[in-house]
Structure formats: structure tokens, C-alpha cells
N, CA, C and O atoms as a GROMACS GRO file, in nm:
protein
  432
    1UNK      N    1   0.029   1.006  -0.986
    1UNK     CA    2   0.149   0.953  -1.110
    1UNK      C    3   0.303   1.023  -1.121
    1UNK      O    4   0.312   1.141  -1.155
    2UNK      N    5   0.399   0.960  -1.096
    2UNK     CA    6   0.543   1.014  -1.095
    2UNK      C    7   0.596   0.967  -1.180
    2UNK      O    8   0.608   0.846  -1.200
    3UNK      N    9   0.629   1.038  -1.233
    3UNK     CA   10   0.672   0.941  -1.416
    3UNK      C   11   0.862   0.993  -1.438
    3UNK      O   12   0.909   1.106  -1.445
    4UNK      N   13   0.903   0.916  -1.441
    4UNK     CA   14   1.077   0.968  -1.424
    4UNK      C   15   1.177   0.895  -1.578
    4UNK      O   16   1.231   0.788  -1.550
    5UNK      N   17   1.196   0.934  -1.692
    5UNK     CA   18   1.160   0.907  -1.760
    5UNK      C   19   1.144   0.779  -1.824
    5UNK      O   20   1.082   0.821  -1.921
    6UNK      N   21   1.153   0.642  -1.847
    6UNK     CA   22   1.036   0.458  -1.927
    6UNK      C   23   0.957   0.441  -1.748
    6UNK      O   24   0.847   0.389  -1.731
    7UNK      N   25   1.045   0.499  -1.629
    7UNK     CA   26   1.050   0.406  -1.506
    7UNK      C   27   0.887   0.577  -1.436
    7UNK      O   28   0.895   0.700  -1.438
    8UNK      N   29   0.796   0.502  -1.400
    8UNK     CA   30   0.646   0.509  -1.330
    8UNK      C   31   0.622   0.480  -1.237
    8UNK      O   32   0.679   0.378  -1.198
    9UNK      N   33   0.533   0.540  -1.150
    9UNK     CA   34   0.500   0.505  -0.994
    9UNK      C   35   0.368   0.532  -1.005
    9UNK      O   36   0.327   0.607  -1.094
   10UNK      N   37   0.296   0.481  -0.925
   10UNK     CA   38   0.068   0.564  -0.926
   10UNK      C   39   0.135   0.537  -0.769
   10UNK      O   40   0.219   0.450  -0.745
   11UNK      N   41   0.075   0.637  -0.664
   11UNK     CA   42   0.060   0.568  -0.582
   11UNK      C   43  -0.085   0.571  -0.520
   11UNK      O   44  -0.128   0.535  -0.630
   12UNK      N   45  -0.185   0.579  -0.454
   12UNK     CA   46  -0.313   0.587  -0.352
   12UNK      C   47  -0.294   0.578  -0.229
   12UNK      O   48  -0.233   0.493  -0.164
   13UNK      N   49  -0.376   0.721  -0.184
   13UNK     CA   50  -0.344   0.775  -0.072
   13UNK      C   51  -0.454   0.757   0.028
   13UNK      O   52  -0.518   0.845   0.084
   14UNK      N   53  -0.461   0.662   0.036
   14UNK     CA   54  -0.655   0.568   0.058
   14UNK      C   55  -0.603   0.388   0.104
   14UNK      O   56  -0.500   0.347   0.050
   15UNK      N   57  -0.663   0.312   0.180
   15UNK     CA   58  -0.655   0.163   0.125
   15UNK      C   59  -0.710   0.123   0.084
   15UNK      O   60  -0.807   0.196   0.065
   16UNK      N   61  -0.722   0.033   0.044
   16UNK     CA   62  -0.762   0.020  -0.105
   16UNK      C   63  -0.933  -0.027  -0.071
   16UNK      O   64  -1.012   0.000  -0.161
   17UNK      N   65  -0.982  -0.085   0.035
   17UNK     CA   66  -1.113  -0.086   0.023
   17UNK      C   67  -1.191   0.024   0.120
   17UNK      O   68  -1.278   0.011   0.206
   18UNK      N   69  -1.113   0.148   0.063
   18UNK     CA   70  -1.220   0.246   0.071
   18UNK      C   71  -1.192   0.327  -0.022
   18UNK      O   72  -1.221   0.447  -0.017
   19UNK      N   73  -1.096   0.241  -0.174
   19UNK     CA   74  -1.131   0.283  -0.252
   19UNK      C   75  -1.225   0.262  -0.315
   19UNK      O   76  -1.275   0.150  -0.306
   20UNK      N   77  -1.318   0.416  -0.454
   20UNK     CA   78  -1.401   0.379  -0.550
   20UNK      C   79  -1.293   0.334  -0.674
   20UNK      O   80  -1.236   0.426  -0.732
   21UNK      N   81  -1.265   0.195  -0.715
   21UNK     CA   82  -1.251   0.138  -0.859
   21UNK      C   83  -1.352   0.114  -0.878
   21UNK      O   84  -1.460   0.086  -0.826
   22UNK      N   85  -1.268   0.142  -1.027
   22UNK     CA   86  -1.384   0.023  -1.115
   22UNK      C   87  -1.371  -0.084  -1.173
   22UNK      O   88  -1.271  -0.137  -1.220
   23UNK      N   89  -1.519  -0.128  -1.166
   23UNK     CA   90  -1.551  -0.348  -1.242
   23UNK      C   91  -1.308  -0.324  -1.335
   23UNK      O   92  -1.243  -0.227  -1.374
   24UNK      N   93  -1.283  -0.459  -1.321
   24UNK     CA   94  -1.175  -0.453  -1.419
   24UNK      C   95  -1.251  -0.496  -1.521
   24UNK      O   96  -1.339  -0.582  -1.528
   25UNK      N   97  -1.177  -0.385  -1.641
   25UNK     CA   98  -1.207  -0.450  -1.800
   25UNK      C   99  -1.062  -0.433  -1.827
   25UNK      O  100  -0.985  -0.348  -1.782
   26UNK      N  101  -1.039  -0.539  -1.916
   26UNK     CA  102  -0.900  -0.523  -2.031
   26UNK      C  103  -0.904  -0.634  -2.148
   26UNK      O  104  -0.966  -0.740  -2.156
   27UNK      N  105  -0.849  -0.593  -2.202
   27UNK     CA  106  -0.789  -0.667  -2.284
   27UNK      C  107  -0.673  -0.800  -2.317
   27UNK      O  108  -0.554  -0.772  -2.305
   28UNK      N  109  -0.702  -0.906  -2.348
   28UNK     CA  110  -0.592  -0.977  -2.296
   28UNK      C  111  -0.532  -1.124  -2.427
   28UNK      O  112  -0.587  -1.209  -2.498
   29UNK      N  113  -0.401  -1.081  -2.399
   29UNK     CA  114  -0.392  -1.168  -2.558
   29UNK      C  115  -0.231  -1.241  -2.476
   29UNK      O  116  -0.139  -1.190  -2.413
   30UNK      N  117  -0.274  -1.430  -2.534
   30UNK     CA  118  -0.182  -1.536  -2.462
   30UNK      C  119  -0.125  -1.536  -2.629
   30UNK      O  120  -0.176  -1.488  -2.731
   31UNK      N  121  -0.020  -1.598  -2.610
   31UNK     CA  122   0.089  -1.649  -2.740
   31UNK      C  123   0.177  -1.665  -2.663
   31UNK      O  124   0.203  -1.594  -2.566
   32UNK      N  125   0.265  -1.819  -2.722
   32UNK     CA  126   0.359  -1.923  -2.698
   32UNK      C  127   0.472  -1.855  -2.706
   32UNK      O  128   0.477  -1.792  -2.812
   33UNK      N  129   0.605  -1.836  -2.610
   33UNK     CA  130   0.705  -1.786  -2.659
   33UNK      C  131   0.791  -1.848  -2.759
   33UNK      O  132   0.843  -1.955  -2.727
   34UNK      N  133   0.811  -1.805  -2.862
   34UNK     CA  134   0.917  -1.832  -3.021
   34UNK      C  135   0.975  -1.980  -2.914
   34UNK      O  136   1.018  -1.984  -2.798
   35UNK      N  137   0.958  -2.058  -2.989
   35UNK     CA  138   1.099  -2.196  -2.956
   35UNK      C  139   1.094  -2.202  -2.817
   35UNK      O  140   1.210  -2.186  -2.779
   36UNK      N  141   0.985  -2.224  -2.676
   36UNK     CA  142   0.994  -2.278  -2.617
   36UNK      C  143   0.811  -2.321  -2.540
   36UNK      O  144   0.740  -2.263  -2.458
   37UNK      N  145   0.799  -2.442  -2.618
   37UNK     CA  146   0.604  -2.517  -2.570
   37UNK      C  147   0.636  -2.483  -2.450
   37UNK      O  148   0.532  -2.496  -2.385
   38UNK      N  149   0.747  -2.436  -2.358
   38UNK     CA  150   0.643  -2.426  -2.191
   38UNK      C  151   0.679  -2.258  -2.139
   38UNK      O  152   0.675  -2.220  -2.022
   39UNK      N  153   0.702  -2.198  -2.220
   39UNK     CA  154   0.732  -2.089  -2.262
   39UNK      C  155   0.618  -1.976  -2.336
   39UNK      O  156   0.592  -1.964  -2.455
   40UNK      N  157   0.542  -1.871  -2.175
   40UNK     CA  158   0.430  -1.829  -2.348
   40UNK      C  159   0.451  -1.611  -2.241
   40UNK      O  160   0.521  -1.562  -2.152
   41UNK      N  161   0.351  -1.571  -2.326
   41UNK     CA  162   0.319  -1.429  -2.268
   41UNK      C  163   0.175  -1.421  -2.310
   41UNK      O  164   0.092  -1.462  -2.391
   42UNK      N  165   0.201  -1.332  -2.192
   42UNK     CA  166   0.003  -1.260  -2.181
   42UNK      C  167   0.102  -1.185  -2.144
   42UNK      O  168   0.210  -1.186  -2.085
   43UNK      N  169  -0.029  -1.069  -2.236
   43UNK     CA  170  -0.027  -0.910  -2.232
   43UNK      C  171  -0.143  -0.846  -2.222
   43UNK      O  172  -0.238  -0.907  -2.273
   44UNK      N  173  -0.171  -0.725  -2.163
   44UNK     CA  174  -0.306  -0.678  -2.070
   44UNK      C  175  -0.252  -0.566  -2.082
   44UNK      O  176  -0.149  -0.515  -2.041
   45UNK      N  177  -0.392  -0.513  -2.189
   45UNK     CA  178  -0.319  -0.419  -2.263
   45UNK      C  179  -0.574  -0.352  -2.098
   45UNK      O  180  -0.675  -0.419  -2.074
   46UNK      N  181  -0.534  -0.220  -2.062
   46UNK     CA  182  -0.573  -0.170  -1.984
   46UNK      C  183  -0.721  -0.152  -2.008
   46UNK      O  184  -0.742  -0.254  -2.073
   47UNK      N  185  -0.844  -0.088  -1.998
   47UNK     CA  186  -0.978  -0.068  -2.007
   47UNK      C  187  -0.987   0.089  -1.928
   47UNK      O  188  -0.984   0.200  -1.980
   48UNK      N  189  -0.998   0.049  -1.786
   48UNK     CA  190  -1.059   0.107  -1.673
   48UNK      C  191  -0.923   0.077  -1.568
   48UNK      O  192  -0.858  -0.027  -1.551
   49UNK      N  193  -0.916   0.152  -1.534
   49UNK     CA  194  -0.775   0.164  -1.433
   49UNK      C  195  -0.775   0.030  -1.336
   49UNK      O  196  -0.878  -0.032  -1.308
   50UNK      N  197  -0.645  -0.002  -1.289
   50UNK     CA  198  -0.624  -0.229  -1.286
   50UNK      C  199  -0.556  -0.204  -1.157
   50UNK      O  200  -0.455  -0.141  -1.190
   51UNK      N  201  -0.556  -0.213  -1.085
   51UNK     CA  202  -0.440  -0.221  -0.971
   51UNK      C  203  -0.410  -0.358  -0.944
   51UNK      O  204  -0.470  -0.465  -0.933
   52UNK      N  205  -0.268  -0.303  -0.935
   52UNK     CA  206  -0.218  -0.481  -0.877
   52UNK      C  207  -0.297  -0.575  -0.970
   52UNK      O  208  -0.401  -0.632  -0.937
   53UNK      N  209  -0.232  -0.585  -1.096
   53UNK     CA  210  -0.293  -0.661  -1.150
   53UNK      C  211  -0.125  -0.814  -1.141
   53UNK      O  212  -0.004  -0.817  -1.168
   54UNK      N  213  -0.260  -0.935  -1.072
   54UNK     CA  214  -0.087  -1.017  -1.109
   54UNK      C  215  -0.169  -1.132  -1.108
   54UNK      O  216  -0.283  -1.156  -1.069
   55UNK      N  217  -0.075  -1.202  -1.166
   55UNK     CA  218  -0.089  -1.355  -1.310
   55UNK      C  219  -0.071  -1.397  -1.172
   55UNK      O  220  -0.035  -1.335  -1.072
   56UNK      N  221  -0.125  -1.588  -1.203
   56UNK     CA  222  -0.120  -1.670  -1.094
   56UNK      C  223  -0.077  -1.847  -1.150
   56UNK      O  224  -0.109  -1.960  -1.114
   57UNK      N  225   0.008  -1.790  -1.251
   57UNK     CA  226  -0.028  -1.920  -1.354
   57UNK      C  227   0.027  -2.074  -1.290
   57UNK      O  228   0.027  -2.189  -1.334
   58UNK      N  229   0.049  -2.043  -1.230
   58UNK     CA  230   0.068  -2.164  -1.091
   58UNK      C  231  -0.013  -2.254  -1.024
   58UNK      O  232  -0.003  -2.363  -0.968
   59UNK      N  233  -0.158  -2.114  -1.066
   59UNK     CA  234  -0.322  -2.239  -1.009
   59UNK      C  235  -0.360  -2.273  -1.201
   59UNK      O  236  -0.449  -2.254  -1.284
   60UNK      N  237  -0.263  -2.314  -1.194
   60UNK     CA  238  -0.291  -2.432  -1.400
   60UNK      C  239  -0.153  -2.480  -1.346
   60UNK      O  240  -0.144  -2.593  -1.299
   61UNK      N  241  -0.136  -2.467  -1.347
   61UNK     CA  242   0.078  -2.600  -1.303
   61UNK      C  243   0.110  -2.520  -1.216
   61UNK      O  244   0.080  -2.400  -1.224
   62UNK      N  245   0.179  -2.573  -1.111
   62UNK     CA  246   0.228  -2.596  -1.013
   62UNK      C  247   0.323  -2.536  -1.060
   62UNK      O  248   0.310  -2.415  -1.037
   63UNK      N  249   0.445  -2.565  -1.133
   63UNK     CA  250   0.531  -2.541  -1.202
   63UNK      C  251   0.574  -2.450  -1.230
   63UNK      O  252   0.691  -2.413  -1.236
   64UNK      N  253   0.434  -2.376  -1.263
   64UNK     CA  254   0.456  -2.252  -1.379
   64UNK      C  255   0.470  -2.103  -1.292
   64UNK      O  256   0.391  -2.086  -1.199
   65UNK      N  257   0.557  -2.009  -1.320
   65UNK     CA  258   0.652  -1.948  -1.288
   65UNK      C  259   0.581  -1.844  -1.347
   65UNK      O  260   0.508  -1.867  -1.443
   66UNK      N  261   0.594  -1.714  -1.293
   66UNK     CA  262   0.547  -1.566  -1.350
   66UNK      C  263   0.670  -1.456  -1.314
   66UNK      O  264   0.734  -1.474  -1.211
   67UNK      N  265   0.701  -1.340  -1.401
   67UNK     CA  266   0.788  -1.217  -1.399
   67UNK      C  267   0.790  -1.133  -1.353
   67UNK      O  268   0.893  -1.082  -1.309
   68UNK      N  269   0.652  -1.073  -1.342
   68UNK     CA  270   0.625  -0.984  -1.262
   68UNK      C  271   0.485  -1.017  -1.176
   68UNK      O  272   0.405  -1.111  -1.182
   69UNK      N  273   0.491  -0.886  -1.084
   69UNK     CA  274   0.356  -0.863  -0.995
   69UNK      C  275   0.343  -0.714  -1.036
   69UNK      O  276   0.414  -0.623  -1.079
   70UNK      N  277   0.191  -0.742  -0.993
   70UNK     CA  278   0.150  -0.639  -0.894
   70UNK      C  279   0.201  -0.475  -1.007
   70UNK      O  280   0.251  -0.364  -0.988
   71UNK      N  281   0.150  -0.553  -1.119
   71UNK     CA  282   0.144  -0.399  -1.177
   71UNK      C  283   0.022  -0.306  -1.216
   71UNK      O  284  -0.065  -0.334  -1.298
   72UNK      N  285   0.032  -0.203  -1.150
   72UNK     CA  286  -0.090  -0.089  -1.199
   72UNK      C  287  -0.112  -0.033  -1.285
   72UNK      O  288  -0.049   0.070  -1.262
   73UNK      N  289  -0.169  -0.018  -1.397
   73UNK     CA  290  -0.240  -0.009  -1.492
   73UNK      C  291  -0.362   0.128  -1.567
   73UNK      O  292  -0.481   0.103  -1.552
   74UNK      N  293  -0.324   0.265  -1.643
   74UNK     CA  294  -0.389   0.365  -1.630
   74UNK      C  295  -0.471   0.320  -1.708
   74UNK      O  296  -0.456   0.213  -1.650
   75UNK      N  297  -0.564   0.291  -1.804
   75UNK     CA  298  -0.652   0.263  -1.868
   75UNK      C  299  -0.540   0.314  -2.060
   75UNK      O  300  -0.475   0.410  -2.102
   76UNK      N  301  -0.577   0.196  -2.103
   76UNK     CA  302  -0.519   0.216  -2.288
   76UNK      C  303  -0.358   0.210  -2.210
   76UNK      O  304  -0.287   0.200  -2.310
   77UNK      N  305  -0.275   0.211  -2.106
   77UNK     CA  306  -0.176   0.059  -2.076
   77UNK      C  307  -0.161  -0.053  -2.107
   77UNK      O  308  -0.256  -0.130  -2.101
   78UNK      N  309  -0.075  -0.082  -2.136
   78UNK     CA  310  -0.016  -0.247  -2.154
   78UNK      C  311   0.074  -0.324  -2.065
   78UNK      O  312   0.193  -0.310  -2.093
   79UNK      N  313   0.056  -0.375  -1.998
   79UNK     CA  314   0.196  -0.493  -1.951
   79UNK      C  315   0.225  -0.626  -2.014
   79UNK      O  316   0.149  -0.674  -2.098
   80UNK      N  317   0.305  -0.669  -1.984
   80UNK     CA  318   0.357  -0.796  -2.067
   80UNK      C  319   0.409  -0.939  -1.966
   80UNK      O  320   0.525  -0.956  -1.927
   81UNK      N  321   0.334  -1.000  -1.946
   81UNK     CA  322   0.402  -1.079  -1.804
   81UNK      C  323   0.394  -1.261  -1.889
   81UNK      O  324   0.310  -1.346  -1.921
   82UNK      N  325   0.593  -1.230  -1.893
   82UNK     CA  326   0.659  -1.415  -1.922
   82UNK      C  327   0.590  -1.522  -1.808
   82UNK      O  328   0.601  -1.522  -1.685
   83UNK      N  329   0.528  -1.597  -1.881
   83UNK     CA  330   0.533  -1.735  -1.804
   83UNK      C  331   0.615  -1.812  -1.835
   83UNK      O  332   0.637  -1.820  -1.956
   84UNK      N  333   0.730  -1.938  -1.700
   84UNK     CA  334   0.780  -2.075  -1.809
   84UNK      C  335   0.719  -2.125  -1.695
   84UNK      O  336   0.624  -2.101  -1.621
   85UNK      N  337   0.815  -2.207  -1.708
   85UNK     CA  338   0.814  -2.327  -1.640
   85UNK      C  339   0.699  -2.498  -1.632
   85UNK      O  340   0.706  -2.599  -1.563
   86UNK      N  341   0.603  -2.451  -1.743
   86UNK     CA  342   0.537  -2.527  -1.733
   86UNK      C  343   0.428  -2.533  -1.852
   86UNK      O  344   0.366  -2.432  -1.886
   87UNK      N  345   0.408  -2.676  -1.919
   87UNK     CA  346   0.368  -2.671  -2.048
   87UNK      C  347   0.201  -2.665  -2.019
   87UNK      O  348   0.151  -2.761  -1.960
   88UNK      N  349   0.114  -2.551  -2.060
   88UNK     CA  350  -0.056  -2.584  -1.974
   88UNK      C  351  -0.117  -2.572  -2.068
   88UNK      O  352  -0.115  -2.486  -2.155
   89UNK      N  353  -0.177  -2.664  -2.053
   89UNK     CA  354  -0.305  -2.740  -2.113
   89UNK      C  355  -0.358  -2.655  -2.225
   89UNK      O  356  -0.334  -2.670  -2.344
   90UNK      N  357  -0.441  -2.556  -2.162
   90UNK     CA  358  -0.527  -2.401  -2.269
   90UNK      C  359  -0.469  -2.285  -2.182
   90UNK      O  360  -0.472  -2.241  -2.067
   91UNK      N  361  -0.411  -2.260  -2.311
   91UNK     CA  362  -0.292  -2.162  -2.242
   91UNK      C  363  -0.394  -1.992  -2.257
   91UNK      O  364  -0.357  -1.877  -2.233
   92UNK      N  365  -0.503  -2.037  -2.296
   92UNK     CA  366  -0.616  -1.918  -2.286
   92UNK      C  367  -0.647  -1.866  -2.196
   92UNK      O  368  -0.690  -1.751  -2.188
   93UNK      N  369  -0.625  -1.976  -2.080
   93UNK     CA  370  -0.717  -1.972  -1.894
   93UNK      C  371  -0.566  -1.859  -1.908
   93UNK      O  372  -0.633  -1.760  -1.940
   94UNK      N  373  -0.436  -1.811  -1.908
   94UNK     CA  374  -0.431  -1.760  -1.848
   94UNK      C  375  -0.461  -1.598  -1.884
   94UNK      O  376  -0.413  -1.512  -1.810
   95UNK      N  377  -0.540  -1.561  -1.997
   95UNK     CA  378  -0.630  -1.478  -1.934
   95UNK      C  379  -0.727  -1.431  -1.863
   95UNK      O  380  -0.778  -1.319  -1.865
   96UNK      N  381  -0.761  -1.553  -1.776
   96UNK     CA  382  -0.835  -1.575  -1.746
   96UNK      C  383  -0.905  -1.539  -1.620
   96UNK      O  384  -0.828  -1.461  -1.564
   97UNK      N  385  -1.043  -1.559  -1.523
   97UNK     CA  386  -1.027  -1.518  -1.378
   97UNK      C  387  -0.991  -1.665  -1.332
   97UNK      O  388  -0.988  -1.752  -1.419
   98UNK      N  389  -0.966  -1.696  -1.213
   98UNK     CA  390  -0.903  -1.666  -1.092
   98UNK      C  391  -0.708  -1.700  -1.101
   98UNK      O  392  -0.617  -1.721  -1.020
   99UNK      N  393  -0.724  -1.691  -1.247
   99UNK     CA  394  -0.521  -1.669  -1.322
   99UNK      C  395  -0.502  -1.574  -1.279
   99UNK      O  396  -0.456  -1.566  -1.165
  100UNK      N  397  -0.534  -1.445  -1.367
  100UNK     CA  398  -0.567  -1.272  -1.345
  100UNK      C  399  -0.637  -1.256  -1.319
  100UNK      O  400  -0.752  -1.298  -1.333
  101UNK      N  401  -0.545  -1.119  -1.228
  101UNK     CA  402  -0.637  -1.077  -1.102
  101UNK      C  403  -0.591  -0.984  -1.077
  101UNK      O  404  -0.469  -0.972  -1.085
  102UNK      N  405  -0.713  -0.824  -1.014
  102UNK     CA  406  -0.673  -0.696  -0.961
  102UNK      C  407  -0.749  -0.636  -0.841
  102UNK      O  408  -0.870  -0.626  -0.861
  103UNK      N  409  -0.703  -0.592  -0.713
  103UNK     CA  410  -0.733  -0.548  -0.665
  103UNK      C  411  -0.894  -0.540  -0.712
  103UNK      O  412  -0.990  -0.600  -0.663
  104UNK      N  413  -0.891  -0.472  -0.794
  104UNK     CA  414  -1.072  -0.420  -0.839
  104UNK      C  415  -1.145  -0.544  -0.802
  104UNK      O  416  -1.187  -0.546  -0.686
  105UNK      N  417  -1.169  -0.648  -0.875
  105UNK     CA  418  -1.204  -0.750  -0.830
  105UNK      C  419  -1.237  -0.806  -0.692
  105UNK      O  420  -1.310  -0.898  -0.654
  106UNK      N  421  -1.180  -0.741  -0.647
  106UNK     CA  422  -1.190  -0.786  -0.472
  106UNK      C  423  -1.268  -0.724  -0.362
  106UNK      O  424  -1.312  -0.769  -0.256
  107UNK      N  425  -1.277  -0.538  -0.453
  107UNK     CA  426  -1.370  -0.517  -0.428
  107UNK      C  427  -1.519  -0.472  -0.473
  107UNK      O  428  -1.556  -0.426  -0.581
  108UNK      N  429  -1.608  -0.504  -0.330
  108UNK     CA  430  -1.738  -0.499  -0.349
  108UNK      C  431  -1.771  -0.371  -0.373
  108UNK      O  432  -1.888  -0.340  -0.393
   0.00000   0.00000   0.00000
């Protein structure tokens, strides 16, 4: 990991399939954005390393878009994803698989 001010990066020097990643464990909080019925805030806090965390809201509504992708989190770190463009019937589904995924989920 390298950090410069607020910016940081995490690099892995092995192919994903060769990494011994732990099972993904995290906490999720989904809220509607104030004043916009078609906007949501999805906050993910890692309990384990999460490699390339991604949110796929278009699996719930094809019109939905997300502002961020492929975020790697270390334990204790959080990321906020902003989803716009669709009214989602069950906003809590934004924090479940297969809508919220990371590389840890794909490596057996």
C-alpha cells in the first residue's frame, strides 16, 4: 500500500486466482439520498480485505448507474457508492450479492 495525503493505492503482485484472499466480510448501510427518490447512498465498511469491490445496480434496474467501481478496502476502511437514475423497489438489495461483489467472492 502507498499513501500520499488523501490518495492511496493497494497493489497486488500476483494474479487474483493465486491470491489467498479471505472470504468477503463487510457491513453495508443503504440510505436514500435527501430530496431525490431515484438516488441512493451505499456505504460499505470492510471487516476483511475486499479486493476490487463493485456495485452493479443495473441488476436491479437497467437505468441505474453508480459513481464508483473497483474499490479495494482494507479492514476498517469504508467506501461510499452513489447510485442514481432509478427508483429501486427494495433499496436494501443494493447491499446484497450479486449486486455487491468483489474478487474475494469469485476465488474458491
